[in-house]
N, C-alpha and C positions, 0 to 999 in steps of 0.2 A: 468535600469533591477531590479526586483522585488525579494526581497532576499525569497529564498526555504530553509525550515527548514524540516528535515525528524526526526520523533521521532519514537523510539522503544518500543512500547507498549507490558506492562505488559501481556503475556498471548494472545495478540492480533496482530492486522496488525500494519503494518507499518504508520505512521499518517503524510501526506506530506504536509504541507500550505506553500503557493503560487504557487500551480501547476500550475495555468493559464497561467505560464509563462515557463513552462517547454515542453518537447515533451517526450513522452514515446512511444518508438519503441520496436517492437516482434524481434526476432533472423532474420526476415529476412529483416526488416528494414520498416515495414510496422505499421504505426501511431497506438496507441489507443485513440477514440477522450477523450479528458480533458477537461470537460465543466463547472468545478466546480474550487476553488480557494483551497477548502480542499480535497483530496481524501486517501482513504486507500486502500493500498496495501496487499494482502493476504501472508500470512508468513506459513500459517498452511498446504496449498495444497489442503485443502478440499471446495474451495469457488466454485459455477457454475458460478461466473462469474469473472474467473481471467483476468486479471491479479489482479483486483480489490477484496476488500472485502465483502462478504454478510452477515458478521456474523456467520459463520458454525464454527467457532473456540472455539464459546460456545458449539457446540454439539459434536465435536470431542474430546475437551478432552485436547484442544492444550496447553500445560506448557513449558514454554520459559521465562525464567526472564533474556534476554540478558541484560548486563551491561557495561559499558564503564570503570568502575574503579574495 
């Protein structure tokens, strides 16, 4: 099984590397198509392509600098 790494980007999406080996499902259990090994998941709530990021965080002024330490 491939390693999966999720990075919280500064003022942007969750970056998922190794996504080709995961299943991304909604609250009803339906799968989203994951066709790339690296994907970006929306954190700002403004994407027109949820749960995927479409870059809307830049226009809406999303500002979050979550840090693990």
